[in-house]
N, C-alpha and C positions, 0 to 999 in steps of 0.2 A: 760259748758262753751255754751254761745249760736254763732248759726251761723246767718249770717248774709245774705242774699241774695238778691243782684242786680235789680230785678226786672219789669222793671222797662219800660225795651227800648223799641221801636217798633221791631226792628226787620226787617225793610224799604229790604237791603240783597233778608232777607228772604221771602220773600213779594211774589217771582214770584212764587215760589215753595205748602208755600198756606199763601193765601191770605185774609187767614181768623181768622188766630189764632195771638192772640202775640207769642212772643219767647221767652218769660220762655216754651210755651206749645206746641213747636215745637214736632212732635214725631220723637225720634230715638229708634229702633230693636220695638217699641209693644213701653215704655215710656215716657212721655214726658220731654225737659233737665230737667228741674226743681225737677221734679219730681224720677230722679236716682241725685242729684244731695244729693235731702237728704235722699235715702236710701242706699248711700255713705257712709252719716257725719251718721247715725240715726246704722249701724252697728256698726262704731268705740265711739258711746256714745255715739254722739248728739241727743238733745234727745229735745232739748230749738233754734225757729228758730226767726227769726224777717224776713219779706221781703218787701223792700219797691219797690213799683208798679202807675204804670203809667199807660200806652198805656193798653185799655180792662182790668183794673183791679177787677173786678167784676169777668169778664170768670175767673180768675185765685183765684179769691177770692172761686167760685162754687167748681173749682175743688181738691183744694185742704182745705181746709170748716177748724180746729179750728182743725187738723192737725192730731186729736186722729187716724181714718178712714189710720196711716202709722206709728202709734205707734210714736210717735213724740206731740209735740206740736208748732200750729204755728199765731205768732201773726203782724199783719200787719201796714205800716205805707200808705196812702195813700197823693201824689205827687199832688195838682189840676193844677200847669203847671211845665214843663219838669226842673229837679230839679239837671241833671246831674249825676253820677254814685251815690255819695256816698250827696246830698246833704241833703237829705232829711233822714238822721240820723242826722238834729236837731232837727226831732221832737221824737225822742228818745234818746236824750245821762243818761237820768235819769236812764233807761232799762239795759245801756251798762255802765256798775260801776267798771270792771275790764277784761282784755287783751280776745279780741271775733272776731269771725275769719269773714273772712267777704271775699265772693262768688262771682265774678260775673255771673251771671245767664245763656248764653252759652257754657254758660263748658262740659262740661264730664269729669269725675277725677278718680282716683281712686289713691294715694296714704296713705305709710304710716302718721296719722293723730302727732299719740305719736310720730313719732318724727322731725316730723314739730316743732310741740309743744317742746321738753326738747330744740332743736336750738336754738330755742325766749329766752325761758324760761336758758340756760346757758349763755347766751351771752348779758342779760336783755334788752333786745331789746325793745324800745320801738312801732318800727313796726320791723315788718315778709316780704319782702316776698321771697314768692319762685318762684324761676328761676331759667331755663329754656333754650337750644342751642333752633334756632328757623328755620325754614325755607324760615320762607317769614320773612327775617330779614328789607320789606320796609315798615311794617304799624305794623312793633315793636314795645314798645318803649326802649332804651337800658339797658343794666349799664356793670360800669365801680366798679369794685369791690377786696375789699384786697382781701388778698388765706381763710382769719380767713372769708370769708363776711364780712365787711364792706363796705358800697355800700360808693364809693367819690366819683361817679359821674354820672347824671342823662341823656341822650339823652330823650326825648319825642318823639315818632311817630312824622319822617320826616323830628323832626335833622339831620343834613352831622352833624355824630363828630367832634368833633374841634383839638382831637388826638385818638390815635388806641381808638379800643372798640372791643374786644372779641366779640363773643358770644354768648351773657349769656345775656336772657331779660322778661322782668313780665309775667308773668304764670295768670293775673286775679284771685291770692289766695292770705291772707299780712290773719298774725295775729298784730293784734291790740291794743295796748293799748286806750285808753278812752282819754288821756292828745296831741290825732293827732282827736278830735275833738270841741275840745275849739274851734276854727275859723268856725266856721259849725252854721250861723245866721238865714239859710232856706232860702238863697241863691243856687242859681243853686256855685256848684261842683263839679268836678272830682279826685278819688281818688290819683290818682298822683301829685296834687296837698297839698296833707295836706297830704303829705305821702313829700313833698320834704324840708321843715323846716328838718329836719330832717338825709337831706344824714349829712356824714361827722359826724354822730352825733350818733342818735340811732338806722339810719335806716343799718339793716340787709339781704343778698342777700343768703335766703338757694335755694342752689343747688339742683336740683333732676334730677332724668331721670326716673320720674315716670310720665305713662299716664295725660294729663292733654291739654287739644286742644279747639278749642273754635270751636263751630259748627253753627258758622250766618253767612256761605257764600253756598249756593247748592252748589259749589263743597267739601268747610273743611267741615258740612255736609253727605256725602254720603261716603268721609274716613273714617272716627267713626262708621260709620255704617257699612261698613267692619270690621272695629279693636275693634268690637263691638261684629257683627259676628263671626271673632275668636279668642276671647276672650284676645288680647289681651292688653287693660285695667288696668285687674285683674291678670291678670301676672306680668304687670310692676309696681303692687305695693315693695314697695320697705322690704316687711317684708318677701316676698313668697325670695327663691333662686334663683337670676338674671343668664341667661346665657350672655357670654357676648365676640364679637371681639375685638382682642389686634391688634396693626395694627402698625409696626413700622412709621416712615414719611416720608424721601427721602432714592425717587425707588420705595418707597412702593405707596402715597398715591401722593407726586408730584415728577415730574421729579431730578433724582439724577444730583444736580451743587455741587457733594463738601458739605465739609463746604461754609452753608449757614452765610451768618455776614449782608442781607440787605430783608427787603423787600419785595422790585422789584425783587429780584429772585428767588422767589414761583413760581407756575409754575404747574397746576396739571396737571396728567400721564391721558391721557382717556379711558375715562369711569368707576372712580376714582370713579366719586361721582353719580355715579349712579349706581357701587355696597357697594356701604355706601346705599345709602337709599334702595337698596335691603334687604340687613342685619336690619333694622331697622323697615322694613316691616313685615317680617319674626318676630320682635319681636327680635332680642339680641337688645342690651347694642356697643357702639360701640367705643372701645378708645381709644387711641395714645398715645403708650409707645414711646422714643424718650429719643437713645443716643443724650447731649447736653455739648462735648466736650471747644467746644470754647466758652464759659461763665467761668474756669478753668480758660485758655490756657488766656484769655484776653482781647479777637479780643471780643462779642458781651455782652453786658448788657445783666440785667436782663431786663428794658423795652424794649433795643432792642429784646428783644424773644422777649418778650411781642405783638409785633408789628407783631412780620414776624407771632404770632401764629394769631390773628388777618386777618394779610389777606387772609392765609391759612382757615381761616370759614365764608370769604369773599366770598372769590372763589367758596369756595366751598355750598353756599348760594345762590349765582347763581344762581346755578344747583338743587337745589331743596335738600338739603344733607344740613347737617351736625353731629359734630361726636360728642360726649356725654358727656365729658374732651381727658384731654389733660396730660400725667403727665411726666417728663421729668429730668432727671441727670446729676446735673451739671458741675460732676465733672472727675477726670483726673490726673492720678495715677503721669506722666510722668513729670520733672521738664524738663526746661533750655528756658523759653517759655518768650522773651520780655511785662512786663504785665502783669503775670499770678498773680493768685490769691489765693497764702498758701495755706489761711484753706480748700480749692478746690482739694489740689492734696492730695488727699490720694484715698487708693483704702477701696473702699465703698459695699455694700449690693442688691444700685440698678441702678449698672451697668450696662447694657447687656452685656453679657452671664448668668449674674444674673437674679431669677426672683425680685426682693426688687421690681421697677415698678408696675411691675402685682398682688399685694402684697400688694403695698397699692390701688389701686383702687381697687381690690378685698372686701378687708378692709370697704372701706367709701361707696362700691355700694355696697353690699350682696351681692356680683358672686358666685356664684358657679362654681371654676372653670375646674374642672374633664369633666364640659360641655359645658365647650368652651376654644377657637381658640385661638391658638397664627397667624398672618401673617407678611410672609417680607420677606425681599429682603436678608437678608446675613442668614450662619450657628450659628449670637451671637444670632440672632434675634431666631432663630429654637429652638434654649437651650437653654437658655429666656424660651419659653414656654413651656418643658421636665418638669426642675425642676421647674416649677409651676402648673406641672399635665395639663398644657393644649393640647388636639392638636395641631396639625404644617398640615400648611400649609406655599410654599415655592414661590414667582418670581422668577422663573430660571435666573438665570446668566449665560449663557456660561454650562458649560458638567458638575459645580462642582457637584462635589457628596454632596447627604443634605438627614438630617436623620431622612428631613419629612416626610408627610404620603403626601400630593401629590404632587408635582410643574409644579407650568403653569406660562406661555406666561405674568402673569401681574397680576393682581391685583382682576381683569371682572371673570377669571378662575379662582381662590384659591375656591372666590367666592359665583359660581357655584358649586363648590366643597362641599362647609358648607352646602350650601343653598341645598344640596342632599346627604349631608354621615351626 
């Protein structure tokens, strides 16, 4: 497999810190950003690279040479005028005759390439975008996708979605077929433009909780430095067993208002976003697991529930937080409701206190349940956690007894306990 690294950017936002360096050579914990990319991919068997260069191209050529000092082969394409993130690929189409990896040059990452590649092949995708939730939605391209990953709509950076859109964004890493390069003719082009024709066709989003962060601003660079120092990127690689904190939704993350039936009923609990952000900083995945019997009862459609979760994620992102995923149970075993959905009126293994939602999440994200926690405001949450072999904490409701290891007054209390234990 060939990996293309887009390394032509000027890095304007970082020039206040490193005025004499092109962005790919900005040091992160003692190594250039692009050197870290090469090192991470080489560790997983990638030995053939193409760098597309622009600003201060010769500095990058001198640093990497032919790649032999890094155990790889590196070839270069240099644009004479700025051609965007992919415009220069017009000059190396003949080298890209099979599916290849494309990586933005300001990223620090560690992910399982084999899992990414397997997903791409399973779906016969023309392009597969590495996708994840973001804590800065305002400058991210957002994706609406089916559960399978098939992308239905893309909202470019700065666009206001015309319909509810969950927190799922392009991370800047793609597996691309040579077919996407056909329109390129040496003119300026960005990756969003060449994948746009494949929306609702061969474009898929590979949702992952692995570490992919851009270091393109002084603030993000500082954050990435701290993460590397703590060993966070490697720990979050999906080939490694993950630790997670599973959260109930209503009464734990958002204010309890009975059954939520509309997005405008979502109101974050004080301190919830900050508690979730603290868990991510400590290296935990954060996954919401919630019973939603209103679907079986015919009171909420799947589309409305999507909108409710989009609003929850929007409010979290406004406060600099996100959840890695949301799993819900649509079933309800009791009948007698007007408009109920007969096929969902069943006993199931995913309705808490059964552990099915946690088990599904564990399978998808390679989670070590015995090193993970369940937090909620009801004893059904505690029992689900225990049945999944997680440790448990609970938000105290009055004097009701609990089997949880700890009971606190808020999610923040519970998270503080988790982080200390």
